[in-house]
C-alpha positions in Angstrom: 171.3 81.1 315.3 168.0 80.9 314.8 166.7 78.0 312.3 164.0 75.4 310.7 163.5 72.1 311.7 165.6 70.0 309.8 163.4 68.8 306.6 160.8 71.8 306.5 160.2 72.9 303.4 158.6 76.1 302.5 156.2 75.8 299.6 154.9 79.4 299.2 151.4 80.9 298.4 148.6 78.7 298.7 146.9 78.9 295.4 143.3 79.8 295.0 142.8 80.8 298.7 139.2 81.7 299.9 140.5 84.2 302.5 140.6 87.6 301.8 144.4 87.7 302.6 146.7 85.4 301.2 147.7 82.1 302.9 151.3 80.9 303.0 152.0 77.3 303.3 155.3 74.7 304.3 155.7 71.4 304.9 157.3 69.4 307.8 159.8 66.2 307.3 156.8 64.3 308.5 154.4 65.4 305.5 152.4 67.4 307.6 151.5 70.8 305.7 151.4 73.7 308.1 149.1 76.8 306.7 150.4 80.2 307.8 149.5 84.0 307.3 151.9 86.2 305.3 153.8 87.2 308.3 154.4 84.2 310.3 155.7 82.6 306.6 158.1 85.7 306.1 159.8 84.8 309.7 159.7 81.4 309.2 161.7 82.2 305.7 164.1 84.2 307.9 165.2 81.3 310.1 168.0 80.6 307.8 170.7 79.8 310.7 172.6 83.0 310.0 170.8 85.4 311.9 170.2 86.3 315.0 166.4 87.7 317.0 168.2 91.4 316.3 168.9 90.6 312.5 165.5 88.9 311.8 163.5 91.7 313.5 165.5 94.1 311.3 164.3 91.9 308.5 160.6 91.5 309.3 160.8 95.3 310.2 162.0 96.5 306.6 159.7 93.6 304.6 156.4 94.3 306.6 156.6 98.1 306.2 156.1 98.0 310.3 158.4 97.9 313.4 159.1 94.7 314.9 160.9 93.7 317.8 163.3 91.1 319.0 161.0 90.6 321.8 158.1 89.9 319.2 160.4 87.6 317.1 160.6 85.5 320.3 157.1 85.4 321.3 155.6 84.7 317.7 158.5 81.8 317.5 157.9 80.2 320.8 154.4 80.6 320.5 153.4 80.1 317.2 156.0 78.6 315.1 157.6 75.6 317.8 154.2 74.6 318.6 154.0 73.7 315.0 156.8 71.7 315.3 158.4 74.3 312.4 161.6 75.5 314.8 164.7 73.7 315.4 165.7 72.3 318.4 167.4 74.9 321.0 170.5 73.2 322.2 170.6 75.9 325.3 167.3 75.2 326.3 166.6 72.7 329.4 164.4 70.4 327.8 166.2 71.2 324.6 163.7 73.0 323.1 162.2 70.0 321.0 159.3 71.2 318.8 156.4 69.9 319.7 154.9 68.1 315.8 151.7 69.0 316.4 149.2 66.8 314.5 146.2 67.7 312.9 143.1 66.3 314.5 140.4 67.1 312.3 136.6 65.9 312.7 135.2 63.2 311.4 138.3 61.9 309.6 139.8 58.8 308.7 141.8 57.7 312.2 141.5 53.9 312.5 143.9 52.8 309.9 146.8 51.2 309.0 149.8 52.2 305.9 150.1 48.9 303.9 151.7 50.1 300.8 154.5 52.6 301.8 155.5 55.8 300.1 158.4 54.2 297.3 155.6 51.7 295.8 153.1 54.2 296.1 155.5 56.8 294.0 156.2 54.1 291.3 152.6 53.2 291.2 151.6 56.8 290.7 154.0 57.0 288.0 152.9 54.1 286.1 149.4 55.3 286.1 150.3 58.9 285.4 149.8 58.6 281.4 146.3 58.1 282.2 145.7 62.1 282.7 146.7 63.2 279.5 143.6 65.3 278.2 143.5 62.8 275.1 143.3 59.8 277.2 140.9 61.5 279.8 138.6 62.4 276.9 138.7 58.6 275.4 138.3 56.7 278.8 135.3 59.0 279.6 133.7 58.6 276.1 134.1 54.8 276.3 132.3 55.2 279.7 129.4 56.8 279.1 128.7 54.9 275.9 129.2 51.3 276.9 126.1 52.7 279.5 124.3 53.7 276.8 124.8 50.1 275.2 124.0 48.5 277.9 120.7 50.2 279.0 120.0 49.8 274.7 120.4 46.1 275.3 118.0 45.5 277.7 120.2 46.5 281.2 118.1 47.7 283.3 115.2 45.0 283.0 117.8 42.3 284.1 119.2 43.8 287.1 116.7 42.5 289.6 116.9 38.3 288.0 120.6 39.1 288.1 120.5 40.0 291.6 117.9 37.5 292.5 120.1 34.3 290.6 123.4 35.3 293.0 121.0 34.2 296.4 121.2 30.8 295.1 124.8 31.0 294.4 126.8 32.2 297.0 130.3 31.8 295.1 128.9 34.9 292.8 128.7 37.0 295.6 131.9 36.9 296.7 133.2 37.6 293.0 131.3 41.1 293.1 133.0 41.7 296.5 136.2 41.0 295.2 135.6 43.0 292.3 134.4 46.1 294.4 137.6 45.7 296.5 139.6 45.6 293.3 137.6 49.1 292.0 138.6 50.7 295.9 142.0 50.0 295.2 141.7 51.2 291.8 140.4 54.3 292.9 143.1 54.8 295.3 145.6 54.4 292.5 143.7 57.3 290.4 144.4 59.9 293.5 148.0 59.2 293.8 148.7 59.1 290.1 146.7 62.6 290.2 148.7 63.6 292.8 151.9 63.0 291.5 150.7 64.1 287.9 150.5 67.6 289.2 154.3 67.5 290.4 153.3 66.7 294.4 154.5 63.9 296.1 151.6 60.6 297.5 152.3 59.1 300.6 151.2 55.8 302.0 148.2 54.1 300.9 146.5 51.6 303.8 143.0 50.6 305.1 141.0 51.4 307.8 137.6 51.8 309.3 136.2 55.2 308.5 132.9 55.9 310.4 131.0 52.6 310.3 132.4 50.8 307.2 135.9 49.3 306.0 137.7 51.9 303.6 140.7 52.2 301.7 143.0 55.3 301.9 145.9 57.2 300.3 147.9 60.3 301.5 147.9 63.3 299.0 148.5 65.4 301.3 151.1 67.6 299.5 148.5 67.9 296.9 148.1 71.5 299.0 151.4 72.8 297.1 149.6 72.7 293.6 147.4 75.0 292.0 143.5 74.7 292.5 143.5 72.6 289.2 145.8 70.3 290.3 144.1 69.7 293.5 140.7 69.1 292.0 142.3 66.5 289.5 143.7 64.7 292.6 140.3 65.0 294.0 138.6 63.8 290.8 141.2 60.7 290.0 139.6 58.1 292.3 136.1 58.7 290.3 137.5 58.7 287.2 139.3 55.6 287.6 136.3 54.6 288.7 134.9 55.3 285.8 137.6 53.4 283.9 137.1 50.6 286.2 133.5 50.1 285.3 134.1 50.3 281.6 136.3 47.6 281.7 133.7 45.7 283.5 131.0 46.6 281.0 133.1 45.7 278.1 133.6 41.9 279.9 129.2 41.8 280.2 128.7 42.9 276.9 130.9 39.9 276.1 130.0 37.2 278.6 126.7 38.6 279.7 127.5 37.2 283.0 124.9 37.9 285.4 127.3 39.1 288.3 129.1 41.3 286.4 126.0 43.2 286.0 125.1 43.1 289.4 128.6 44.7 290.5 128.4 47.2 287.7 125.0 48.6 289.0 127.1 49.0 292.6 130.0 50.4 291.5 128.0 53.1 289.8 126.1 53.6 293.2 129.7 53.9 295.2 131.0 56.3 292.7 127.7 58.7 293.1 128.0 58.7 296.6 132.0 60.0 296.5 130.0 63.4 295.7 128.3 63.9 298.8 129.6 66.6 300.7 128.6 65.8 304.2 131.5 63.9 305.3 135.3 63.1 303.8 134.4 61.7 300.9 135.8 62.9 297.7 132.8 65.4 297.3 134.0 67.0 300.6 137.6 67.4 299.0 136.0 68.7 295.8 134.0 71.6 297.7 137.3 72.6 299.8 139.4 73.0 296.9 136.4 74.8 295.0 136.4 77.4 297.8 139.7 77.0 299.0 139.4 76.2 302.6 141.9 73.5 303.5 139.5 72.0 306.5 135.6 73.0 306.1 135.0 71.2 309.3 137.0 73.3 311.3 134.7 76.3 310.4 131.7 74.8 311.3 131.6 76.4 315.2 132.5 79.8 313.7 129.9 79.6 310.8 127.2 78.5 313.3 128.3 81.1 316.4 127.9 83.6 313.5 124.3 82.6 312.0 123.1 83.6 316.2 121.2 86.9 315.6 122.3 89.9 316.8 126.0 88.3 316.9 128.6 89.7 315.1 130.4 87.2 312.4 133.3 85.1 313.9 137.0 86.4 312.9 137.5 82.8 311.2 134.2 83.6 308.9 135.1 87.3 308.6 138.4 86.2 306.9 136.8 84.5 304.1 135.7 85.8 300.9 131.9 87.1 300.7 131.1 84.2 298.5 133.3 81.9 300.1 131.2 82.7 303.6 128.2 82.0 301.9 128.7 79.1 300.4 130.5 77.4 303.6 127.3 78.4 305.6 125.0 77.1 302.8 126.8 73.7 303.9 127.2 73.9 307.1 123.3 74.5 307.1 123.3 71.0 305.0 125.8 68.9 306.9 124.5 69.5 310.5 121.1 68.5 310.3 122.5 65.4 308.3 124.8 64.7 311.2 122.2 65.1 314.2 120.2 63.0 312.2 122.5 59.9 312.1 123.5 60.6 315.7 119.5 60.8 317.0 118.6 57.7 314.9 121.4 55.4 315.8 120.3 56.6 319.2 116.9 55.6 318.8 117.5 52.4 316.3 120.5 50.7 318.5 118.0 49.4 321.3 115.1 47.9 318.7 118.2 46.8 316.2 120.9 44.8 318.2 118.9 41.4 319.7 117.6 41.0 315.8 121.8 41.6 314.8 122.9 39.3 317.6 119.7 37.0 316.4 121.3 36.6 312.9 124.9 36.5 314.1 123.6 33.4 315.7 122.1 31.9 312.6 125.0 33.0 310.7 127.4 31.1 312.8 125.5 27.8 312.5 124.8 28.4 308.8 129.0 28.5 308.4 129.6 25.7 310.5 126.7 23.5 308.5 128.8 24.4 305.6 132.1 23.7 306.9 130.6 20.1 308.3 129.5 19.7 304.4 132.7 21.0 303.0 131.0 24.0 301.0 133.7 26.2 301.2 131.9 29.1 299.1 128.8 29.4 301.4 131.2 28.8 304.5 133.2 31.7 303.0 130.5 33.9 302.4 128.9 33.2 306.1 132.0 34.5 307.3 132.1 37.8 304.9 128.3 38.0 306.1 129.4 38.3 309.9 131.9 40.8 309.5 130.4 42.8 307.4 127.6 42.8 310.3 129.8 43.2 313.1 132.4 46.1 311.6 129.3 48.8 311.4 128.5 48.3 315.0 132.2 48.4 315.7 132.9 51.7 314.0 129.5 53.6 315.2 131.1 52.5 319.0 134.4 54.0 317.5 132.6 57.0 316.2 130.6 57.8 319.5 134.1 57.6 321.6 135.8 59.9 319.1 132.7 62.1 319.0 132.3 62.3 323.0 136.2 62.4 323.9 136.4 66.1 323.3 134.0 67.2 325.4 134.4 64.5 328.6 138.1 65.4 328.6 137.4 68.9 328.6 134.6 67.8 331.4 137.5 66.2 333.0 139.8 68.9 332.9 137.6 71.2 334.4 136.3 68.9 336.8 140.5 68.3 337.9 140.6 72.6 338.1 137.7 72.3 340.5 138.9 70.1 342.9 142.2 71.3 342.9 140.6 74.8 344.1 138.6 73.0 346.4 141.3 71.4 348.1 143.4 74.6 348.0 140.8 76.6 349.7 140.2 73.6 352.1 143.5 74.0 353.6 143.8 77.6 353.6 140.4 77.3 356.5 
């Protein structure tokens, strides 16, 4: 009998969808969420292990109001459901009929990463911070954040930013404290995402760290939030920035109580970091906020179809036509902003590398000498800061090379496959002569 893969959960309609026709979602045992049109979701829901092909076809015919044959059902299962890892293994097949378990490979995603905090621990962390999403608590926290910012400015905080930053040059240990606060804030930021995810009724996954584009980043897995309403998804998206605001408010209280200049520097840096989260050009919080506002899960997957649809005299791509009109225009505007931004980065990288690389190498040698000198003199803070500076100098270059390889991998692989086919064709023709 026909059945779904073990652990597959049928969630239902994707709420707040930007598609003209409703979309439905299900969740595999590995946490991957799959989006399906209505007929395929209906087919998946009919695979309960008690029906054969003929019975499934009859059920689909009744539910859809149009004739569906057993052959069509078999085609959909083998070409749409099984490659997505939704179908259970077929004991009668030679290879076991095991599902392919395809994974999403989204553009500009955080791919170089490693999980650190397991799901069970993340679930507990999310439960601890869940009460922070009670509406009265949110209002009080945001009011405190804004009020403390105003108070610091009123006390002349803006005039103290530059002297505070200059003072850190002569005290390397303070720079380490600022870096430690930034890392702690980033961890707290991810706690905001997973807590909002659980508060809405979804199950967060692992938390970890990785290298995103050209800088190190922490991440949290909240894929299951797709089961939530649009409001629930937006709460999950904004949870990190909300926790940033709470963290900054706590630092502001500490600054007002102590007047420590390095705290003011950290507050300013975290304000800037929180503001950049709203940029929608790459996969930061702003990207997911825009995605959930328009109700389209992966905006980058629409970039190619939108660009092709913008060619004069060419009909709109099917993946563009399936969107609601206002969603279509919103994504088109987003593409018009993102494409030049990405091209600017790539072209700038190619132009800057030959000029900057010698300078970076010289600076690395200077830092290496400075670290050696600090270690010999027993200056632990200066030596540690020097090592951190070396890592921060190397990471963008490592990230850039990984990103460049990630961007070139697909066209190179496609060219290789095409060349291989041509070579095989030439070999066949040569043997026929």
